[in-house]
N, C-alpha and C positions, 0 to 999 in steps of 0.2 A: 397236286397242289394242295386240297385240303388238309392231306395227311401230312405235309408237309410243315403248316399252318399249327394244326393240331399239336406235333410233335414239339415245337417250338413253346407253343403255349404250356405244354406241360413241363417241360424242363429249363422254362424261362427262369423261376425262382431259383432253379440250381446253377444258373449257368451266370447270377448277377454278381458281378464283380465290385468287390472294396476293397479300397486300400487300409491297410494296420498301421497304426500310430504315424497315419498320415500329417499331426499337427505336434509330434512330438512323444517323448515318454514321458508317462507321471513321473511327479518325484517321487522315490524311492528312497525310504531309509530302512536298513539290515542292522538289525539286531543280533551280532552273532552270540554261539557258547560264551565265548569268555567276557562278553559283557555284561551277559544276565546269568552267570557263573551258573550254569544249570547245563544238561545233556543235551546234544544237539535234537532230537527228534520232539515235534508238538504237536497235538491232534486236535484239541478245542481252542475257542477262544469264546470268551463273552464280556461285556461291559457293563457295571451295576450304576445303580443308582445315582450314584457320587461321582461317576466318570472315570474310576480304575479299571483297569484294563487287567484281564485273566488269563492263564493260558493253562490248558492240560498238557504236563510233563510227560516224558516216555515213564522217567524213573523217579523222579522229583516231586512228583506231589502235583500242586498249583501254584504256577508262578503268578505273583501279582507284579503290578508296577503300575505305577504312580504320577508318571512324568518325569521323577529324577531317579527314584532308587527300585532296584528289583527284591522281590522277598520270596522265600519257598517257604509253600505250605506244606506238610506232609499230610499221606492220609495214612489210614489205621495199615493196610495191608502192603504200603509202597509198589500199587501195581500203576499201569500205565491209566492216565486217564483220558477217558474216551472223547466224552460231553460235558459240557458245560451249559447253564442255562440260569437266569434270573429271574426271581417272582415279582409282584406287585409291591411288596414290600421292600425288596432290595435283597432278600437273602438269595445268595450264590448257593445252588445244586450243583450236585458232582455227581458224575457217573465213569464209574474206572471199570478195569478187570476184577470180576466178583467181587465187587464193593461197590457201595453208593449211599451218599449222604450230604452232609450240606458244611458251608461255612457259618461260623460264628462267633462274635468276638467276646474274651472273658472278658472278668470283673477289671481288668486293668485294659480293654482294650485291643488286644492281640488276636488276630482273627485265628481260628483253630478249626480243623478238620474234625466233623462229629459224624460219626457213622450211624446209619438209618438200618444198613443191611445186618449186621452184625445182630439185632435183634431179631432176627429172623429166625424161624425155629427149623431145624435140619432139614425137614420135608421141604422149603421152599429156599433154601439158601444156594441149592447148586443153580449157578450160572456162570456165566463166561464174561465176554465185554458185555458191558454197559455203552452201546454204539450211539442212542440218542438219549436225548434228557427234554423234556418238554412241560409247560404248563399250559394244563388245558384243564378249562372250569373248575377254575381255584384247586386243582391239584397237580400232584407232579407225578409225572409217567418215566420210568426209568425202564427204555425199550430196550430189550434184548432177545437174541435170537430164539431164544426157546418164550417169550415172553413179555409180558409188562408188567411190571412192580409200580401199583399207584399208592400214592403218598397223598394222605389228607389232612396233614398236620398233626396225626394224632396215632395212624393205626398205617400198617403197609399191607396191600392186599395183590396176589398175584394173579393173573390172569395168563393163565396158560395160552402159549399156540399150541392148534389141533396138527399142525402141519410139522415137516421136521426141517424143510429148507429155506426157512424164513432167514432174511439176513437183516435188512434195513427199516424200520419203520419214520414214518412222515405224517406230520400233521399239517392236514391242508384242509382249508375250509372249515374248520372245526372237526374234521372227519378224520381217523385214523386207516394211513393207507399202510398196507407191508408188501414188501415187495419177496414173492417167492421164486427161487430159482427153478420149483418143478412145476408151478402152475402159473407163473406171472403174478400181476398186479391183483392184490385181493386187497379187501375192506374189512374191519373190523367193528361189527357189529352187538351188541347184547354179550361182547365176548367170546363170538363166533366169527372167525375168518370166511369169506366166500369172494370168490372171482369175480371180479367187478365184469360188465359186459364189456367184450372185447378185451378184456386182461389177459386174456390167455395168449394173447400176440406177444406179451413178453414172456414166456416162458422159455427158460435156458437163456434168459436174457438177465444181466446181473443189474437189477434199479440202483441207481445210484445216488439221482436227486431227481426231486418233483419240485417245479413251480409253478404255481397257477398263472396263465396266462388271463384267464377270465372268470367266472363262473361256473362253466359247464367245458374249458379247455386246460389241459395239463402240458405243460414241457419235461418230458419226463428223458430224463439222459442214463443209459445204459453205459456200462464198462468199456467194452469193446465195438458195441455197434451202433454209436453216435447216439441222434440227440432226434425224437421224435416228438411230436404235436399230437396228444390225444384227447378225442371227444366225448367226454362224459357221458353224454346223450344218447348219442350213436355208437359208442365204440367203435368209432374209426380211430383211424390211426396213420399218421401224415409224415412221410421221412420225406418226401419232395419239397416242402415249405421252406426247409431247409437249407442255407448253402451246402453245395456238396464238399467245398474245400473244408468247410469250417466241418463239418460232419465227417471228412477224412482225419482232420485234424485229433477228431474225438476216439473217430477207432483207432488209430494208431498210437496215440497217447495216454488211455484209460483214462476216461471223466469218472473224476471222484468225487467231487462235493461241488452244489451249486446252493446260489441264492439270488433273489430278487435285487437288480441294480437300480438306479436311477432313472424315471421315465420308459418305465416298462423293459427295461433293459435287463439280461441276465448275466452274473458274473459264475465261471466254472471255474475248477483247480483241475490241474490233471496229474499224473502220478511221473508222465518221461520229461519229455525234451519240451513239451510246449507250455510249462509254468501256469499261467491264469490268462482265460480268456474273456474279454467285455464284448459279449455279443448285442443287438438288436432287435427289434421283433422279425426281421426278417431272415435272423440266423446269419447275417452279415458280423465279423470279425471288427469292431472298433479297436481294439485295444489287444495285443499281447504281451505279455509281461514274463520275461524268462531271464535264466544266466545271461545271453548275448544283450539285453540291454539293462541289466544290473542287479534282478534279483538274486536274494541269497542261494536259493538251489532251486530245481526244478519238479522237486517233488514237493507236492502241498496238498498236505492234509485235509485242511481245512482253511476257509476263508469266512470273513465277518466284518458286516458292513452296516455299522446301528441304523445309520441315518443317509439319506444323500445328500448330507454337509459333513459327512463324517470319513473318516479314512480307509479304507479297506485293509483289514488286517489279514494274515497270512499264516498260518502254521505249516512249517515246512519239515524238511527230514534236517537241515541243518543249521535250524534256527527261525528266527520270526522277521516277518518281513511287514511294512505300514507301506501303502503307498495310494499316493493321493490322486485316487483316481477319480473324484470327483471336485477336481481344482479345474479352472477355467487354464491355467498356466502348466504347460510342459516343456519339455526340455530335447534337444537334439547336442550331442558331444562327441568327445572322442570315440563314445564305444559305437556312433551311429556312422561314423566317417568323416568326421567334420575336424582337422589337423589345423593347428595353427588360431591363434587372435582372429576372431569375426572384423573385418571392415565394412563389409556391406552386403547387401540383401535385395535381389529382384526376382520377381514372377514372369517369365518370359516363355511364350507359347504354352500356359500352362506347363511351365515346370520350374521350380524354385533353384536358383541358381545362389550361391554365396562366396564371396570374395573374402580369403584367409591370409593370413600372411603366409600360407605354404603355397598358393594359388588359387583357381575355381573351382568346385565342385556343384553337385547338381543332384538332387533328387529321385531318386530312381527307387523302383517299387519291383524287386525280384522276388517270386514268389507271393506278392502281398507285402511283402515287408520294405520297410525302409530301409534304406543305405543311399550315403552320400559317396558316390564318385566322382573319383579327381581327372580334370581336363587334365590331358596330358600337353606338356610345352609351353606350359604359363607358372612364373614363379611367383612371387608376393604379386598380390592383386588388391591395389587399392580404391577402384571406383568401378561399378557396373552401370550402366545405362542404356536404354534403350532408345533407337536412333531411328527417323524415319529418313529415308534416301530420296534422293529427286526423282526415283524411278517409282516412289511410293512403299515400294518395298522396306518391311521392319526389320533390323539388325539389332542384334546385342552386341556392344562394344564394351572392352574392358581395359583400363589403364592400370600397366603393370608397374614394376620398377626396372623390367627388361623390353619394356615398348608399350605398342597400342595396337588392340588385337579387335576382329570381330570372332566372336564364336557362333559357326551354322551349324548346323545338321546336328544339334545337341550338344556335341560334345569334339567338334572339330574347331580348327583356328585358321585363321590367314591374318598375316602383320598388315597394317594399315601402313606405314610407313615405306611398303615395298610400293604402294600405290597412291604415292603422292607425286605430284607431277614435277614439283619443282621443290623438292627438299634437298636443302645443303646442309653437309655433305650427304652424297645419295646412300649412305652405309647408317647412315645417323639413325639411333635410337632414341626414342623419347622416354623420360623418366615420369611416369604419369601418376598425381596422387587425387585428381578430379575431373571429372567430365559433367561437361554441362550444355546440353541440347537448348540452342539456341530457340526462345517462343516467338521472336520476331522475325530472322530469317532463316528461314524452314528448313532451308538447305547446310545450316553451319552449325559446327558446334564446337564449345569454349573447351580449352584441356590446361590445368593447370600441372605446369609441371616445377623442377627444381630453379627456383629463381625466374622462372618467365612463364608468361601465357600466352598460350598459343591458338590463333582461330584456323580453323580448314573447313572447306566450302567442299560438299561431296557432287560427283557429278556421275551418276548410276556407279560405276566400279572404280571411278579414279578420284583423287581427293587434291586438293589443291591449296596452299597456305596463305589465307588471307594477310594474316599481320601477324606479328611477337612483338611483344611486349618485354624487353629484359630488365627492367629499371627496378623490377620488383624486388630482387635480391635476397629473396626467403622461398621457402617451399610453399606453393599457393596450395590451401588446405581445403578452400571452396570460393564458389562462385554463382551469381544470380544476377539478374537482368530485370531491371526496371520497365515498363510498358513502355517508356521514351526511349530504351534502346540501351540506360546507363547500364555498366556493367561493375559492379561490386566482388571485388576480390579482397578473400582473409587470407592470412599470410599466416603461417606457424608462430615466430616469434617476433614480429616487425609491424604488426598492428593491422589497419584495413587500409586499401584503396580504392579509386574509383577510375574507371575508364571510360570516357566520353567521346563516342566514335562522329563526332556532329561534323559537316562536313567535309568529310573523309579526311579529317585528321586526327591523330590519338593525342589525347590529352590525359594524361596521368596526373592523379592527384593522390597524396600520403595524409591520413589520419592518424595521429597520437594521441598520445593524453590531453595535448595540447589544445585537442578538440572534442573534447569529453569522453574520449574512450578511458575506461577503468583501465585497461592494462593493454600492455601489446601484445600477450599471448592469450592462446586459447580463445579468440574471437572467429565467430560461425556466423553465417549469415541462412534466414529461411524466407522462404514465400507463405505468407499466411492471410489469405484472404486477399490476396492480391498487393500485399503490402511486404516491405522487404523490413524483417526483423533480423536483429543482432542477438544473439546470445553470447554471452561474458561470464568472465568470472563473479560479476556483480548483478547478474540477473539479467534481465530483456531489456534492451533498447531499439531505439528507432532515430533515423539520421534528420532533423529540420533543416532542410535547404533554406531556408530564410536566414535561420541564425548559424549555417554551415558547422553546425555544433549534433556532438549525439546525447541524446538525451532518454532517461527510463523511459517504458513502453509501460503504462500504467493501466492497459484496456483491459488484463485479465485478472487485475487487483495488486494489492501493494506486495503480497508474498513475492511475489515475481521482479518487483523494480525497487526494495528498499535494499538493495544492496550485503544482503545477510546471506543468500544464498544465490549461487553460482550455476546459472544453466548453461549445456553444452551440446543438446542435440532438441530439435522438434521435428515432429510429424505431424501430420492432418488427413482424417481419413475425407472420404467421401461425405461423412452426414457432417462434416464440422470441426468433432473431438479433436482435440490437439493432445497428442502424447509430448512429455518433456522428460529429459536427462538432466538431473539436478543434482550438485555436489556441494557439502561445506566442511569447513576444516575447525578442525575443535582442538585445546591442548588437554590432554586427558590427565599430565602431570608436566612438572617444571620442566619445559625444553624438548618434551613429545608431543609432535603432534599426530593427529590421526584424521582421517577424513570418513565420512558417509556418504554414499550414492546410492540415488534411487530415483524411481519412474515415477511420473503424475499424470494424470489425465485431466484436462480441463474442457468442461464442457458448458453451453449454454442453454440456462434455461430462465426463459423471457428475456427480459434486458440486462440479465445478470451471468454474471461466471462462477460456475462451482469447480470447486478441486475435489478432486477422487485418486485418493493414494492407497486406500487399505489392500485392494485384492490384487498388488506390484511389490507389498513390503517381505514376500515372501523369496522375492526375487535375489539373487548375491549381493553384497554388496563390491560391487565392480564397477569399472567405466563401461557404458556403453559406448560404444562407436555408432551407431546404426539404431535408428527404428524405422521399421519398412509396415506399413499399412497394405495386406493383401486380401484377396478374394474373401468372400464368406464371414466376412468379419472378423478376420485374423489379424493380430499385429506382432511382428517378429519385433525379439529385440536381442542384438547382438554384442557378445562380448568376449574376451579369451577364455570361456570355457565351452563357448559355444553359441546355439540360435536359441531364445524362450520366447514360443508361441502363446498368446492371449486368446484365449474365446471368449468374445463378448455373448456369444448365445447362452452361454453358460453360466447361471444365477446365483451364484454361490451367496448361503448368507453366512456374514463374519459375526454379527453382533448374537450369535448363540449364547444365551448364560452357561455360565462353568463354574466351577466350585475351587476354590482353595481349599485344602486340607492341614491342618496340622496333624504329622504321620507321627512325632515321637516327640516328649517332654522328658527333661531328665533335671533330676534333683540333686546338687553337690556333685560331686567328680563323676561318678557313674551308676547313680541308683534311677532305675528307669521307673516313671512313675507312669506313663502313660505310652499306647503302642500303636495308634493310628485310628483306631476306629471308635468313634461314639457310638450308642447303641440306646435303643427303647427295651422296657422290660415285657415282656407279655405274660398273662395271666397264668401262662404253666413255665413262668421263670426262664425261657429262652431268650436269649439276647438278638434281637435283630438290629441290624447296621443303619444307622443314621446320621444326619448332618448335626443334630442338636445335641451340646454335652448334656449328659445324666448328671443327676446330682452327687452319682455315687463318685464321680470325675472330677467333682470340684473339690480340690486336694486345699485342707487344713496343714498346712508345715509348720514342723516347728523352727525359733529361730535360727537355731542350729545350720539348717536347711533353706537358708537364702538366697543360695545359688540357684541360677535355677536355667536349664536351656531349653528352646524350642528348635523344633525341624520341621518342616511345612513343604508343601509340594502341590501345584496345581494340573492335574491332569487336564491336561490340553495337549492335545499330540500333534499340533500342525505347526514344525520346528520346534519343539518344546524346550531346546536350549535356548530359544531368544525369549523363554519367558523371566520377567521379573519381579521382583515381590517389594512389597513397603508395608511396615508393619508399624505398632503403636502399643504401647502399654499403660492401658487406663488407670490410676492411682500412683502413677510414678510421676517424675520429673518433667518427660516428657510433654510439649506443647503439641505437637503435629506430628503425621505418619513421617516415615523416616524416608529418605531418598530411594528411589528405585534402583534393585540391585540384585544380581543373579545369584546373588549368595540366597541359599534357601534354611538358613541357620542363624537366628538371633539369641543371644548370652546376657543375661542378664547377674550383677554381683551384688551382693549386701544390700540386700532389699530390707527398710525397714519394714516394720508389722504394719500391717495393716489388707485393705482387700484392694485384689487387682484383677482386671480383666486385658489379657492380652489378643491384642488382633492384627491379622494378618489379610493382606489382600495382594491378588496376582494381576498382572498386563500381560496378556500376549503380543505375538507378533505384529498384530495387525492393531494393538493399541487399544485393546479392549480390557476393561478392568472385571476381575472375576466377582463373585459372591463374597462377602467377609466373614473368615472363619475366625473364632473366636475361643478361649480358654479362660476360663471364670477359676480365680484359685487364691488363696489368704495365708498371709505370712503370721503364725502367730508371735505376741510379745514373748520376751525372754523374762524367766521366771520374776527377775528384780523389775518389771515393765507391767505386772499383771496387777489385777485389782486387790487381791488376796494379800502382794507384796507391801503396796500402797498403805493398806490398811494396818498392817504391821510397822511400817513407817511411822505412823501416825502415832501407834499404841509407843515404838520406840522413844517417840520423839517427847510426848507427855511423859512419861516416868524420867529421861534425860532430865528435861526441865525442873522438873519433882526434885531431885537431887542435887542439881546445881543450884536452886533456891534455897534447901536445907543446908547446903555445905557455906553457901556464900551469907548467909545470916549468922551464924556459929562465928565466921571468919571476921564478920563484922565486929562482933560483940568482943571477940580476944583482941581485935584491935585497938576498941575503945580502951579497954584496961592497957595494953601496953603505950599507947598516946598519952595518958594518964602521967605514967611513970617519968617520960620522958619530956614532959613539960616541968616536971618538978625538977630534974636533973638539968633541964638548958636553964631554966631559972635561975639557979646557981653558979651556972657557968656563966652565964650572961653578966653576973652581977665581978666574978672575977677580971672578966676579959676588959670590962670597964677601967678595971684601971690598970691593966697593962697598955690598953689604948693612950692613957694619957700621958702613961712614961716614955711610948712609944713617938708621940707626936712632938715631945721636946727634942729628942734625936733627929729628927726630922729636919725639924727648922735648921739645924747645926749641917745637914748635909746639904740642905738647899742653896746656903751660901757659897756650898763649897762647889756645886754645880754650875751656878752660874758664870763664877769664876774661869773654870775650865770650858765651858762654850764660848768665852772671849777667846782663849787661847787658839781653839780650831780655826772660828773663823778667821783669825789672822793666818792660821798656815792654809788654808785653802785659799786665799786671794794669790798666797805666793805661788801654789802650785798652779792657779789657773794660769799666772803669768806665765810660769815655764811652759805649759801645755802651747800657750800662744804664739812665742819665740819657736817652741820646735815644729809646729805646726806650716809657718812662714817659711823655717829651713826645707822642709821638705817639700811643698810648694816652688821653693827657689830649685828644689833639686830635682822637681819635674822639669823645670824651666829649661834647666842645664841640658836634661837628658834629651827632650825635644829638641831641641838646638843642635845636640850632637847628632842625632838621626836626620837621615836625606829627609829636605821637606818633599812636599808633594810636587811642586811643578817641576824639581830635579828628575824626581824618581818617573815621571810622566813620559818627561824628555827621553829618559834611557832606555826604562821597562816597554814603554810604548802602551801592549795589550796585556795588560797586568791586574792585580788585585793583592792588596795587603790586610788581610785581619789582625792587629794589633790590641789586645784586651788585657790589661796589667791587671792583677788580683788588687794592688794598691795604688797607690797613687802613683810611685814610682814603680818600674820593673827591673825584673832579673833578666829578662826575653829583651832581646834587641833583634831589629833586621839591618841588613846592610846591603846599599846598592850604591855601584859608582859606576863608571866606565872611562875606562883607557884605551887610547886608539880606537879598535874593531872591537876589543871584547869588554861585554857586559856582565860585570861581577855583582852578583848580588849572592845571602845568606840570610838564613834564621838561625839564632842562636837561644842556649836555655845555660846561663851563667847560675853557678852555685847560690843558692839562698833567693829569694826575691824579698819586695821591698827596699828599704834604703841599701842594705848591704849588697843586693842583686845590681842595684842600681851602680852603687860604686864599679863592679865587676864590669858591666855592660860597657859605661862610658870607657873603662881600661880596654875593653873588647874593642870596640868603634876606634878608639884611638890607633891601637896597635895597626890593625886590620888596615886604615887608610896609610899607616908608613908600607905597609908591607905590599901593597898593591902598586904603588909607585914605584917600587923598588926594582930594576930592571932587571935585577939579577934573579927572582922569582919568575920561573916560566910554567910551572904546573901548580893546579889546585893543591895537589898535597903536599908541596912542597910551601904554601903558604902558612898551612897549618901548623907544620913542623916550624914554622919560624914564630906562629902565633904562640905556640907552645912552649919555645924557650923567651920569649917576653917575658909571659906571665911569670915564668918559674923565675926569672931572674928580679923581676918586680915586686915578687912576694915574698921574695928571698926563700922560696922553698927550698929543704935538703932533703926531705922524704923519711925523717925522722917519726919514728912510733908517736902519738900524741898530737902530731905538729896537723895545721889546717891544711887539709889539702883544698883550696879553692881554684875553680878553673870554669871551665865550659863545656856542653855539648853543643853541637853546631853542626848545621847542614851547608857545604861552601860551595857555590857555580860559577864557575866562568865559559860565557857563551861567545863563540865567534861569529858577529852577523855576518857575515862575509860568507864562511862556508857552515853555519849553522851546525860546527862542531861543540860541543859540553864536555867541559872540563869537569871534575866534581868528585870532591874527598868529603868524608862524613866521619865525624866523631860521635860518636852511639844513637845518634839521628840520621834515619834513611832520606832517601830521596825516590820520589813516586813519577812517573812519567807517562801519562794516557795518552795513546793513540787509534786512530779509528781504526776496527775490526779489520783484519784482512784473513786472505786462507789458510796463509803460513806466518801466523804470527809469534814471530820470537823478537827480541833485542840481544844485536851483537854489543858488547861493552868489552874494550881493549882496557887492559887493568896494567899495572907497573911491570908484570914480568909475565904476563899471560892473556887469550881471549877467552870470556867466560859466553855463553850463549842463556839468553834469560827466557823462560817460558812465562806468560802473563801471570800473574799472582792470581786476577779478577779480570771476568770477559763477563760485562752485562750492559743493555741499551747499545748495542754495536759499537763497541768501545774494548779497548784494551788495556788495563792497566798494570805496568812493570813495576815494581819493588826492588832498588839497589841498597842494598845491603850498607849497611856504614862498617867502619872499624870499632874494634870493641875496645876503645878507650876514651878517656875525656882529655882533652886537652889543656892539661895542667900534670904534676907530676902525679905518677901512676906505676903501680907494680911494673907494667908493660909498660916500653917507653919506646916503639918500632916507630919506621916513618910513615906517615899515614899515605894510604893508598889514593893513587893516582888514576880515578875514571873517565875513559875518554869515549864519548857516545857520537853516532853524528845521528841528529833530528832532523825531522821533514818538516815541512810547511806544517801551520794546524797542529803540532804535537803540545802538548800542554806540560810544564815542568811545577812538582810543587815541593817545596819545602818548608820544615814545622818544627816547632818544641813540641814535647808533650803533654802541654797543658789540656788541647782540643781531647785528645784519646782517653786521659785520665782524670776528666770531669766526673763527679758524682753526681744522678739524678736518675731521671726516667721514672717508672710505677715502682720499679722493685729496689730503687735507690744503689746502679750500680754503676761502674764504669761506663763511659761511651763508648769505649775499647777500637782497635783500628779496624776489624773487619767491616764494622757500619760506616767506620770513617772514609774507609775505601769504598764501600757502594755509593755511598753520599756525593762523592767527589764523581763517580761513572755518572749518576741518576743526573746531575746538571750539566754534562759535556755540551747539552747542544743551547747553553745560556751564555750570554757576553760575562766577563768578566769581572765587570762590576756587581752585575745579578749574582752572580756567584757568591762574591763576598756576602751580599744579605742574604742569600740561602745558610753559606754558615753560619752564618751572625745569630740567623732566625733556630736554627736546630738547634745551636748551642745554649739558649735563652728558653726554649719550650723544653729543652732536656734538663736545665734547672729550675723548671717550673711546675716541681713535684713539693709535696712536702715531707721534710725530711725530720721522720720520726724522734730522732733525737731531739732537733730543736724545735718543732712544733711547727715551724717554719719552711719557706723554700729553701731547695738546696743553696749552700755560699760556692762562691767560685772556691779553687783550692790550690790554683796555681795561675802565673803569667800564661796568656795564649799568644801564638803566631804563627800566620801562618800567610807565607809570600807564595803567589804563582805565576808563573809568564807564558803565554803563548806564543812560539815560535812564527815567526811573521816570512 
């Protein structure tokens, strides 16, 4: 028995079992060779004082990454860069194959490689790989298998190794250890190597890593023999204190490199399938990062972690990776076995279950590695719930699209419906959106289904339907229960309902916007501190029973009750902390809406609530269907990409200062003035990287170079793509910093002369602003605005003024002489003109008498003309009364046409256009005509036309509209005695003539040069059948708009007068329908000049105008047409500089068929 206990005591550390990546995989960001544009293989990593990352490449020298751009810095011999280190001043030292040196900026800030090894004499220059480079006591140690090259910033000294099997060197606690394959672990003292006490244990074992455990103990990692704890005092070696599984992985995977992690953890890289391992003090693996969970390659040559708040960088055989190993957030997604969007999360019997669009899966650990395993037989699952049955057994229930299930024995399922004793029909399967075990009725569970709520009661293995509420009429997406038993139901798109079970009766109430809900959609209920809280599109709400009204919930502050942000999920942990999922929408450009979705935590501090959102900003901008507080202070968030864990025990600092760097300054189009690295000058004229702009880089630019471009970057690597920038140019016309933008470039053009300071800052994904970077420069004035130019301008001005005064004085003297001569000449001329004027005065006196006589004659003629004009005006007014008398009067027209309008606008007092309307038996006859000329001549023609038409329509021998026009033409020719001889006046008229049978709605129409429009409601097959004198024609719509079709019936191209063509007028027969409108008109409306360009109105706009007013009554249509033509004329005619005049008579007649 004692032996067994002893054996267990010895083996216990090796048998300790730990689950790897149990809370998810840390964020991994891979940088492929295509992205950084260099070879695949990389060997070393370091970060400089400014925050810029450097990577030792296989053949491309040193790669520099500033968070935005990658640059290649070539080394002199083009070999592999094996090691990198940075000293206290910020200089990066480089160890390569047969080469070592450092990086230093040149005068323009371009970081370049400076070789130190090329200065060695030939006896000391024979070395191969500089595997390690260290800073030791203000000296740089370049460690090779044959010795150490020590650089004291002036000279290089070689410390050769006395042993020939040395490989890697290690600087531990200010001592240099060397792994010798033949002798084991050795210590370098006073230039001599000696085996440390117990170090021979590591003979024939390749020492690849040494990490101090404390002052006297080391973790020593070997390539193929695993990990050991070595006691420097006693020389004892312990391998049994490292987990056997861990050591087995190291032995099979070739441990290659190791560094110290956070909280005494260690981080190791391997060369084969195992990638990177994060282990704790006990040797248990906490994380394993490899290709299976997202790493770019399993062969990892180097890892780098600057501090416990920084990322872990990995140099691999196929690129570079960044792992957020120190973040409290990790992720399980499709690579871990989660398929479909996540709907719910629950831990049951210490197993994590996830409900997704594909079903249910659970977290299993195969060989200690996490994998989500699907449960067979379950499809889309919306909700999981833990339920205590009547026999006190606790079971896991799943609500799915295919029914209601119990999950038992980890991955087995049984249908609940099969055990419901009163299920009708028996084969029924519930569509379950939500499950809510009642807190009041311990054996009851509420099911949210499709348009219904079901209550089930359990009796051990059987179930019974208590009641069903089918009046909800929508998907039940949420259920909650008050202390008094009132049930709250949240539906998909129909608002919120309450169900009261008092007195064994079911009372259903529905609540909408009328009761204070902000919207009918996206409402959810949660029990927070035993109070029902509603999450809505406008924040948090609570229900006031007294007011029967929903009101904003202000307990957590205005941020969640001011209506600016939507809240969609809440979850409270045992400590009272509350997590919220929020969303708001915003317009990124006109008509384009985007949304931001995020997580926040509310926690109580004293009597107030505080909001913490920073740690969760790295979560993706997605909708989170579930927030679940798990054991060990873990909170899970589920979305379409999987589940994310937040470990509140990991305290990451988010306000660590970081820098923004100006990386390039371009003057003009392509002249580079600065290449990214400020510097300090040392006494030996070497340049040390700095964050302060040196005087040498404070540019003075000629005025022709007044266009300048700045490129900048912020070396902050938590989701660096989310970093935004703001800048300002002091000395320019900018008064404030620019808006935050992801663009890392700023361009200024045509700057005036003056002194400027460009400043830029960054804001990272956590909202923390960086230190401000600045760049001072001066734009010199153009030569013509320099001080010397102004002095020259003054001298020239003085000379010019002197010359002007001299010239002007000489001109005045000459002008005086000339004026004196002119005075003499003018005096003589005045005397002569005086005599002439006296003669002319006598002549003018005679002319005055004659003019007064002629004035009397003109006055007499004016009075006579005025008398003639008065008589003429009276005659025209009398003609107007005659014309109005022969036109159909209003009451008569209203009686026969009924639903109609007439727009009649003469150009002058009397008109050459006329309209005609009468009724003979059941026939309604109407027309619009345009006689030759306008004014008085046109009026005489119109009176003749009206008289003839009255005779014709009352002639019983006239049976057709075309026949009526034939007779009208004969009467006009006869009355005007027209013969058709050349030079003879061809007076007549253009007319559109309609005959409508009220009984049959059959329209006869004939047209002389003027068309007719018919407007009908739009149909699928919009065509008009027109029967002509000898044929039938099918007419397509001339225009279709406003759900109406306009048909144009063409006229005969000849007037009602003597003409070269004297065919009979065509009689068109059309069957109209109720609601059709007929339009006849003259050409005055379409030919009217006006508008902004002074053009004709034209027929196409006339048609569109007619279609646009079809929903208006006929009298209103007349007003619309009248206003349209008046507005068309109300523009300035450039010829007369006044409004356009009416150029012709206007007549439009329209009748709607009843």
